[in-house]
VEXDREN-2710 file (C-alpha; in Angstrom, 1 decimal):
% VEXDREN-2710
k/r/px/py/pz
1/MET/29.4/-11.9/26.6
2/ASN/28.1/-12.9/23.2
3/LEU/25.3/-15.4/23.5
4/SER/23.8/-16.7/20.3
5/PHE/20.0/-16.9/20.4
6/PRO/18.0/-18.7/17.7
7/ALA/16.3/-16.3/15.2
8/SER/12.8/-17.1/16.5
9/ALA/13.9/-16.3/20.1
10/ARG/15.6/-13.1/19.1
11/LEU/12.4/-11.9/17.4
12/ALA/10.3/-12.9/20.4
13/LEU/12.7/-11.0/22.7
14/VAL/12.5/-7.9/20.5
15/ALA/8.7/-8.1/20.6
16/ALA/8.8/-8.5/24.4
17/ALA/11.2/-5.5/24.7
18/LEU/8.8/-3.3/22.6
19/ALA/5.9/-4.5/24.7
20/ALA/7.7/-3.5/27.8
21/LEU/7.9/0.1/26.5
22/SER/4.1/0.4/26.5
23/PRO/2.3/1.5/29.6
24/ALA/1.5/-1.3/32.0
25/SER/-2.0/-1.7/33.4
26/GLN/-0.7/-1.9/37.0
27/ALA/-3.9/-3.7/37.8
28/LEU/-3.8/-6.3/40.5
29/PRO/-4.3/-9.8/39.0
30/THR/-6.9/-11.9/40.7
31/TYR/-7.1/-15.6/41.2
32/SER/-9.4/-18.4/42.2
33/VAL/-8.1/-21.0/44.7
34/ARG/-8.2/-24.8/44.4
35/VAL/-6.7/-27.1/47.1
36/VAL/-4.7/-29.7/45.3
37/THR/-5.1/-32.4/47.9
38/LEU/-6.5/-32.6/51.4
39/GLU/-4.3/-35.5/52.5
40/GLY/-2.0/-34.7/55.5
41/SER/-1.3/-31.3/57.0
42/ALA/2.2/-30.6/55.7
43/GLN/2.6/-30.4/51.9
44/LEU/5.2/-29.1/49.5
45/ALA/4.5/-27.7/46.0
46/GLU/7.0/-29.3/43.6
47/GLY/5.9/-28.8/40.0
48/LEU/3.2/-27.6/37.6
49/ASN/2.7/-28.3/33.9
50/ASN/0.7/-26.4/31.3
51/HIS/-2.3/-28.6/31.8
52/GLY/-2.6/-27.7/35.4
53/VAL/-1.3/-31.1/36.6
54/VAL/0.7/-30.8/39.8
55/ALA/3.5/-32.8/41.5
56/VAL/3.1/-32.6/45.3
57/GLN/4.8/-34.0/48.4
58/VAL/2.9/-34.8/51.5
59/THR/5.2/-35.1/54.5
60/THR/2.9/-35.8/57.5
61/GLN/3.5/-39.2/59.1
62/GLY/6.1/-40.4/56.6
63/SER/6.2/-39.4/53.0
64/ALA/3.5/-39.7/50.3
65/ASN/4.0/-38.1/46.9
66/TYR/1.4/-37.6/44.1
67/ARG/0.7/-36.4/40.6
68/CYS/-2.6/-34.6/40.9
69/SER/-5.0/-33.5/38.2
70/LYS/-8.2/-31.7/39.0
71/ALA/-10.0/-35.1/39.0
72/GLU/-7.6/-37.3/41.0
73/CYS/-4.2/-37.8/42.6
74/THR/-2.0/-40.7/41.6
75/PRO/0.8/-42.0/43.9
76/ILE/4.3/-41.6/42.6
77/PRO/6.2/-44.9/43.0
78/SER/9.7/-45.2/44.4
79/LEU/12.7/-47.0/42.9
80/PRO/12.8/-50.7/43.9
81/ASN/15.4/-51.5/46.5
82/ASP/16.1/-54.2/49.1
83/ARG/16.0/-51.9/52.2
84/GLN/12.3/-51.2/52.3
85/GLN/13.0/-47.5/52.0
86/LEU/10.3/-46.8/49.5
87/TYR/10.0/-43.1/48.9
88/ALA/10.2/-40.7/46.0
89/TYR/10.5/-36.9/46.1
90/PRO/9.1/-35.2/43.0
91/ALA/10.7/-32.0/41.8
92/ALA/9.1/-31.2/38.4
93/ILE/6.5/-32.4/35.8
94/ASN/6.4/-31.8/32.1
95/ASP/3.4/-31.5/29.8
96/GLN/3.4/-35.2/29.1
97/GLY/2.9/-35.8/32.9
98/THR/6.3/-37.3/33.4
99/VAL/7.7/-36.6/36.9
100/VAL/11.3/-36.3/37.9
101/GLY/12.9/-36.0/41.3
102/SER/14.9/-38.4/43.6
103/SER/14.1/-41.7/45.2
104/SER/15.7/-44.1/47.6
105/ALA/17.9/-46.6/45.7
106/GLY/19.0/-48.4/48.9
107/SER/21.6/-46.6/51.1
108/VAL/21.6/-43.5/48.7
109/GLU/19.1/-41.5/46.7
110/HIS/19.2/-41.5/42.9
111/ALA/17.6/-39.2/40.3
112/MET/14.4/-40.8/39.1
113/LEU/11.9/-40.4/36.3
114/TRP/8.3/-41.7/36.4
115/ASP/6.4/-41.8/33.1
116/GLY/3.1/-42.8/34.6
117/GLN/3.8/-46.5/34.4
118/VAL/7.5/-47.2/35.1
119/VAL/9.9/-45.5/37.4
120/HIS/13.4/-45.2/36.0
121/ASP/16.7/-44.9/37.9
122/LEU/18.7/-42.2/36.0
123/GLY/21.9/-43.3/37.8
124/THR/24.9/-41.3/38.8
125/PHE/28.4/-40.5/37.4
126/ALA/29.6/-43.6/39.2
127/GLU/33.0/-42.1/40.1
128/ASP/33.2/-43.6/43.6
129/ASP/35.2/-46.7/44.4
130/CYS/32.3/-49.1/43.8
131/GLY/30.9/-48.0/40.5
132/GLY/28.3/-45.7/41.9
133/CYS/27.0/-47.7/44.9
134/LYS/27.8/-44.7/47.2
135/SER/26.9/-41.9/44.8
136/TYR/23.9/-39.6/45.2
137/SER/22.0/-37.9/42.4
138/GLU/18.9/-35.7/42.1
139/ALA/16.8/-34.4/39.2
140/TRP/15.4/-30.9/39.3
141/ALA/13.6/-30.3/36.0
142/ILE/12.4/-31.9/32.7
143/ASN/11.4/-30.3/29.4
144/SER/8.7/-31.3/27.0
145/LYS/11.2/-33.5/25.0
146/GLY/12.1/-35.6/28.1
147/ASP/15.5/-34.1/28.8
148/VAL/16.3/-34.0/32.5
149/VAL/18.7/-31.9/34.5
150/GLY/20.1/-32.1/38.0
151/SER/23.3/-33.0/39.8
152/SER/25.3/-36.1/40.8
153/ASP/28.2/-36.9/43.1
154/ALA/31.5/-36.8/41.3
155/ALA/35.1/-37.4/42.2
156/ASN/36.9/-35.6/45.0
157/TYR/33.8/-35.1/47.0
158/THR/32.2/-32.7/44.5
159/PHE/28.8/-32.6/42.8
160/GLN/28.3/-31.8/39.2
161/ALA/25.4/-30.6/37.0
162/PHE/24.2/-33.1/34.4
163/VAL/21.8/-33.3/31.4
164/TRP/20.2/-36.7/31.0
165/HIS/19.0/-37.6/27.5
166/SER/17.7/-40.9/26.2
167/GLY/19.4/-42.9/28.9
168/THR/22.7/-41.1/29.0
169/MET/23.8/-38.7/31.8
170/THR/26.3/-36.1/30.5
171/LYS/28.3/-33.9/32.9
172/LEU/28.2/-30.2/32.2
173/PRO/31.4/-28.1/32.1
174/GLY/31.8/-25.9/35.2
175/LEU/33.1/-22.4/35.7
176/GLY/36.5/-23.3/37.1
177/GLY/35.5/-24.2/40.6
178/PRO/34.7/-27.5/42.3
179/SER/30.9/-28.1/42.0
180/SER/27.8/-27.2/40.1
181/ASN/24.0/-27.9/40.0
182/ALA/21.4/-27.5/37.2
183/PHE/17.9/-26.4/38.2
184/ASP/16.0/-25.9/34.9
185/ILE/16.0/-26.7/31.2
186/ASN/13.8/-25.2/28.4
187/ASP/12.6/-26.9/25.2
188/ALA/15.6/-25.6/23.3
189/GLY/17.9/-27.5/25.7
190/ASP/19.2/-24.4/27.4
191/VAL/20.2/-25.2/31.0
192/VAL/20.5/-22.9/34.1
193/GLY/21.8/-23.4/37.6
194/PHE/24.9/-22.4/39.5
195/ALA/28.5/-23.3/39.5
196/HIS/31.5/-22.4/41.6
197/ALA/33.9/-19.9/40.1
198/PRO/37.7/-20.1/40.7
199/SER/37.1/-17.7/43.6
200/GLY/34.9/-20.4/45.3
201/LEU/31.8/-18.2/44.9
202/ALA/28.7/-19.6/43.4
203/HIS/27.7/-17.9/40.1
204/ALA/24.5/-18.3/38.0
205/PHE/25.2/-20.0/34.7
206/LEU/23.5/-20.5/31.3
207/TYR/24.5/-23.5/29.3
208/ARG/23.7/-23.2/25.6
209/ASP/24.9/-25.0/22.5
210/GLY/27.7/-26.7/24.4
211/GLN/29.0/-23.6/26.0
212/MET/28.9/-22.5/29.6
213/HIS/28.2/-18.8/30.2
214/ASP/28.8/-17.2/33.6
215/LEU/25.9/-14.8/34.3
216/GLY/27.9/-13.1/37.0
217/LEU/26.7/-11.4/40.2
218/LEU/24.4/-8.5/41.0
219/ARG/26.0/-5.3/42.5
220/ASN/27.6/-6.1/45.8
221/GLY/26.8/-9.7/45.2
222/ILE/28.6/-12.6/46.8
223/SER/26.6/-15.5/45.2
224/SER/24.0/-16.1/42.5
225/ALA/22.0/-19.1/41.2
226/ALA/19.7/-19.3/38.2
227/ARG/16.4/-21.2/39.1
228/GLY/14.3/-21.0/36.0
229/ILE/14.4/-20.3/32.2
230/ASN/11.6/-19.9/29.7
231/ASN/11.5/-20.7/26.0
232/LEU/12.5/-17.2/25.1
233/GLY/15.8/-17.6/27.0
234/GLN/14.8/-15.3/29.9
235/VAL/16.4/-16.5/33.2
236/VAL/15.3/-15.9/36.8
237/GLY/17.1/-16.6/40.0
238/ASP/18.5/-15.0/43.2
239/GLY/21.7/-14.2/45.0
240/ASP/23.1/-12.8/48.2
241/THR/24.7/-9.5/48.7
242/GLY/27.8/-8.8/50.8
243/SER/26.9/-5.2/51.8
244/LEU/26.7/-3.9/55.4
245/ARG/23.0/-5.1/55.3
246/PRO/23.2/-8.4/53.5
247/ARG/20.0/-9.6/51.8
248/ARG/18.7/-12.0/49.3
249/VAL/17.9/-10.5/45.9
250/ALA/15.8/-11.8/43.0
251/PHE/16.9/-11.2/39.5
252/ILE/15.8/-11.6/35.8
253/TYR/18.4/-12.0/33.0
254/ASP/18.1/-11.6/29.3
255/GLN/20.6/-10.8/26.5
256/GLN/19.3/-7.2/26.1
257/GLY/19.2/-6.1/29.7
258/GLY/21.7/-8.4/31.4
259/MET/21.1/-9.3/35.1
260/ARG/18.8/-6.9/36.9
261/GLU/17.1/-6.9/40.2
262/LEU/13.3/-7.5/40.5
263/PRO/11.4/-4.6/42.2
264/LEU/10.5/-5.1/45.9
265/LEU/7.2/-4.1/47.4
266/LYS/7.4/-1.4/50.1
267/GLY/8.6/-3.0/53.3
268/TRP/10.0/-6.1/51.7
269/ARG/13.6/-7.0/52.1
270/ASP/14.7/-10.5/51.0
271/MET/13.3/-12.0/47.8
272/ASP/13.9/-15.1/45.7
273/ALA/12.7/-16.2/42.3
274/SER/11.4/-19.7/41.5
275/ALA/10.1/-19.8/37.9
276/ILE/9.2/-17.7/34.8
277/ASN/6.7/-18.5/32.1
278/ASP/6.9/-17.5/28.4
279/ASP/5.0/-14.3/29.0
280/GLY/7.8/-13.2/31.3
281/TRP/5.8/-13.5/34.6
282/VAL/7.9/-14.5/37.6
283/VAL/6.9/-16.1/40.9
284/GLY/8.7/-16.6/44.1
285/SER/8.7/-15.4/47.7
286/ALA/9.7/-12.4/49.8
287/ILE/10.2/-11.7/53.4
288/ALA/9.2/-8.6/55.4
289/ALA/8.7/-7.9/59.1
290/GLY/9.3/-11.5/60.0
291/HIS/6.7/-13.0/57.6
292/GLN/7.0/-14.6/54.1
293/SER/4.7/-13.9/51.2
294/GLY/4.4/-15.4/47.7
295/TYR/4.5/-12.9/44.9
296/VAL/4.0/-12.6/41.1
297/PHE/5.9/-10.1/38.9
298/ASP/4.2/-9.3/35.6
299/GLY/7.2/-7.7/33.9
300/GLN/6.5/-4.3/35.3
301/THR/5.1/-4.7/38.9
302/THR/5.4/-7.0/41.8
303/PHE/2.2/-8.2/43.5
304/ASP/1.7/-9.9/46.9
305/LEU/-0.4/-13.0/46.0
306/ASN/-2.2/-12.7/49.4
307/PHE/-4.0/-9.7/48.0
308/ALA/-4.8/-11.3/44.7
309/ILE/-7.2/-13.8/46.1
310/SER/-10.7/-13.2/47.4
311/GLU/-11.4/-11.8/50.9
312/LYS/-13.0/-15.1/51.8
313/ASP/-9.9/-17.1/50.7
314/ARG/-7.7/-14.6/52.5
315/LYS/-9.4/-15.5/55.7
316/HIS/-8.6/-19.1/55.2
317/TRP/-5.1/-19.0/53.6
318/ARG/-1.8/-17.3/54.1
319/ILE/0.3/-17.8/50.9
320/TYR/3.9/-17.8/51.8
321/HIS/5.7/-19.3/48.7
322/ALA/5.0/-19.4/45.0
323/THR/6.8/-22.3/43.3
324/ASP/5.8/-22.5/39.7
325/ILE/3.8/-20.7/37.0
326/ASN/2.6/-22.2/33.7
327/ALA/1.6/-20.8/30.2
328/LYS/-2.0/-20.2/31.3
329/GLY/-0.8/-18.0/34.2
330/GLN/-1.8/-20.6/36.8
331/ILE/0.5/-20.4/39.9
332/LEU/1.4/-23.2/42.3
333/VAL/1.8/-22.0/45.9
334/GLU/2.3/-23.2/49.4
335/ALA/-0.1/-21.7/52.0
336/GLN/-0.7/-22.0/55.7
337/ASP/-4.2/-23.0/56.7
338/LYS/-5.3/-20.4/59.2
339/LYS/-7.8/-22.8/60.7
340/ASP/-5.5/-25.7/61.7
341/GLY/-2.0/-24.2/61.1
342/GLY/-1.1/-26.9/58.5
343/THR/0.4/-26.2/55.1
344/ARG/-1.4/-27.0/51.9
345/VAL/-0.6/-26.8/48.2
346/LEU/-2.9/-24.6/46.3
347/LEU/-3.4/-23.9/42.5
348/LEU/-4.3/-20.3/41.7
349/THR/-6.1/-19.8/38.4
350/PRO/-6.4/-16.2/37.0
351/HIS/-9.9/-14.8/36.5
END
C-alpha cells in the first residue's frame, strides 16, 4: 500500500520514529482529577478539545447534554421539531467549541452541529422514498476547520460514511461491501472508520486525498475499525480475533510500522482504543477478571489510569473508560463513584 503523506507529516513521523528508539522513562504518569459536572448520577464522556472544554451527556431522568468548561456548563440545544422530542446527543467538540452529534428531527435522528448559538441539521443522503424523511444520520467527529464526519442511511438499507463541509454532505467510497461509518477526521482532512469488504467483514479504513485505503486486519482478525487519527496520520482502533480464544485487540497504525497491537498489561485480555493525540499517546479501556479499566499508552508502555491518580482519588473513583486525550495530555474518562455507585465524567490533568 502506498499512502502519500505530506512532507511535514513525513518529517514528523521520522522524528517520532527516532524518538521511539531512545529509552523510555517507564515512569507512571500522574494526574489530578476534576469532576466535570455533578448533575445526575449517570454520565457519558463524549468529547474533549485542546482547551479542556468537554461535551458530556447526562442520562439520569431523561437526557440533558452540556458543553462544560472549568467555569460553567452550557446546555446543548436540540434540533427543532414538532414532536416535542427535544434531545441532542453530543459526540465530539473542536477547539472552537463547536459540538457535533445527533438530535431528534421528529421521527428520526439527524446529525447536528451546534456552534454555541445556532443548532444546525446536517441532513442525510435523502435516498429513501420521501426525500430523507425516514433517513437517520449521526455525526462522530469535527476538526478545527469545521469539517464533520459520520454516517447516514443510504439506499438498499445500508449506511454510508460521509464528510460534511460547508453545508454539503459527501458520501465516501466504500471497500466493496454494503456499509461504512466514519469516526474521526484530522486537520488535514484524513478520515478513519470502518467499511465492509466484499467478504462482508468490517475493515478499518483511511480516506486520504480522495482515495480509500483498506488498513486490513490484525493476525487472526475477523474485523477491525479505526476510531481515531492524529495530525501526524497515526491511526488507532480495535478489532476482533477469530482464534480459539476470541478477544478484542487494540491497534495503532502508521505508514512505517503498519498495523500493530498495543501491549496489554499482565492479566488484561480485551482492549479497545478510543483516541490518540499528536504526541502519539493513546487512550481506551481494557477488561480483565470481570472488571474494566481505563488506560493510557505513552508510545512505549500501557498504564492503568486507576493507579495514575492519588490514593485519595482512588478511594472515591473507579476509572473504567478513557474516551479522549488532548494536546495537553488531559484525558477524559468515565468513572464509577464508589460512594453512590453512579457514573461521572472526570477530566484528568497531568502533573
